C-alpha positions in Angstrom: 125.9 24.9 43.8 122.5 24.7 45.6 120.0 22.1 44.3 116.2 22.1 44.1 114.2 19.4 46.1 114.0 17.4 42.9 117.9 17.2 42.8 118.3 19.6 39.8 120.7 22.5 40.2 119.3 26.0 41.0 120.0 28.5 38.2 119.0 32.0 37.3 115.9 33.5 39.1 115.5 30.3 41.1 118.9 30.8 42.7 117.9 34.3 43.7 114.7 33.1 45.3 116.7 30.7 47.7 118.2 31.8 50.9 120.7 34.7 50.8 124.3 33.5 49.9 127.5 34.9 51.2 126.4 37.2 53.9 128.9 38.3 56.5 126.8 39.4 59.6 128.9 39.6 62.7 127.3 38.4 65.9 127.2 41.9 67.4 124.8 43.2 64.7 121.3 44.1 65.9 118.7 43.4 63.4 115.1 44.4 63.9 112.0 42.1 63.2 110.9 42.0 59.5 114.2 43.3 58.1 115.4 41.7 54.9 119.1 41.4 54.2 120.1 40.3 50.7 123.3 38.4 49.6 126.8 39.6 49.6 126.5 42.0 52.6 129.1 42.8 55.2 127.6 44.0 58.5 129.4 44.4 61.8 128.8 46.3 65.0 125.8 48.1 63.6 122.1 48.4 64.3 119.3 48.0 61.8 115.7 48.7 62.8 112.4 47.0 62.0 111.0 46.2 58.4 114.1 47.6 56.6 115.7 46.3 53.5 119.5 46.1 53.0 120.4 45.5 49.4 123.2 43.3 47.8 126.8 44.4 48.1 126.2 46.7 51.1 128.7 47.2 53.8 127.5 48.8 57.2 130.3 49.3 59.7 130.3 49.4 63.5 128.5 52.2 65.2 126.2 52.9 62.2 122.5 53.0 62.8 119.8 52.4 60.3 116.3 53.2 61.4 113.0 51.5 60.9 111.4 51.0 57.4 114.6 52.2 55.6 115.7 51.0 52.2 119.5 50.8 51.5 120.0 49.9 47.8 122.9 47.8 46.5 126.6 48.7 46.4 126.3 51.3 49.3 128.8 51.9 51.9 127.6 53.2 55.4 130.6 53.9 57.6 131.1 54.2 61.3 129.2 57.3 62.7 126.4 57.4 60.1 122.8 57.5 61.5 119.9 56.9 59.2 116.6 57.9 61.0 113.3 56.1 60.2 111.9 55.8 56.6 115.2 56.9 54.8 115.9 55.8 51.2 119.4 55.3 50.1 119.9 54.8 46.3 122.4 52.4 44.7 126.1 53.1 45.1 125.9 55.9 47.8 129.1 56.5 49.7 129.3 58.0 53.2 132.6 59.4 54.4 133.6 59.7 58.1 137.2 61.1 58.0 137.8 64.7 56.9 141.5 64.1 56.4 142.0 60.6 55.3 145.6 59.3 55.3 147.1 55.8 55.0 149.8 56.3 57.5 150.4 58.2 60.8 153.1 60.8 61.5 155.6 58.0 62.2 155.1 56.3 58.8 153.1 53.3 60.1 149.7 52.3 59.0 147.0 54.3 60.7 145.0 52.7 63.5 141.8 53.9 65.1 144.0 56.0 67.4 145.2 58.1 64.5 142.0 59.6 63.2 138.7 61.0 64.4 135.3 59.7 63.3 133.1 62.5 62.0 129.4 61.6 62.5 126.7 62.1 59.8 122.9 62.1 60.4 120.2 61.6 57.8 116.8 62.8 58.9 113.4 60.9 58.8 112.0 60.3 55.3 115.0 61.8 53.5 116.1 60.3 50.2 119.6 60.1 48.7 119.9 59.4 45.0 122.2 56.8 43.5 125.9 57.6 43.2 125.8 60.4 45.8 128.8 61.1 48.1 128.0 62.3 51.7 131.1 63.9 53.4 131.5 63.5 57.1 129.8 65.9 59.6 126.9 66.5 57.5 123.2 66.6 58.6 120.6 65.9 55.9 117.3 67.3 57.2 114.1 65.4 57.5 112.3 64.9 54.1 115.2 66.2 52.1 116.0 64.9 48.6 119.6 64.5 47.5 119.9 64.2 43.7 121.7 61.3 42.1 125.5 61.9 41.8 125.6 64.7 44.1 128.5 65.5 46.4 127.1 66.8 49.6 129.6 69.0 51.4 127.3 71.1 53.8 124.2 70.5 55.8 120.9 70.1 53.8 117.9 71.8 55.3 114.7 69.7 56.0 112.6 69.4 52.8 115.3 70.8 50.5 116.1 69.3 47.1 119.9 69.5 46.5 121.9 68.4 43.5 125.3 68.9 41.9 128.9 69.0 42.9 129.0 70.6 45.3 125.3 70.0 46.2 123.2 73.1 46.2 119.6 73.9 47.2 117.5 73.8 43.9 114.1 74.2 45.6 112.1 73.3 48.7 109.5 70.6 48.9 106.1 71.0 50.6 105.8 69.0 53.7 103.7 66.4 52.0 106.5 65.8 49.4 
């Protein structure tokens, strides 16, 4: 357990203020200046822009890109093929999906490899916000400035500046450009 300079053990909030613990950040990850990555993260083969925040218990896979000044909240999964443009907010526990027909095994009965499936890309436009617990299916574009309600299941493209919610997510209203 980490110790304070006076030799006592760090506990509670003091432990959280210390350097991040248990980060798994592969050497091929590109991280921009001023970006904060919290404990218990798993990052490999991805790019993260400047001044972004990556919360606790987040996984970002190879080929994913997070723009500048983004906030990715805890317990979120960003898979291969996802692009978050600048200033995107991703709430807690958001899941992105990149495989339209997921299977454990291939036609021959063996475990699938990368050769057995096709990654379907997803794009989230500048200044869009995704509420906690949302699920974003593969091949989706969420337009700039759009707002996805908490718990929504996004199965179709979301227009710029639209507010969507529900399962499946439907347009509830349109935002003015200023928000």
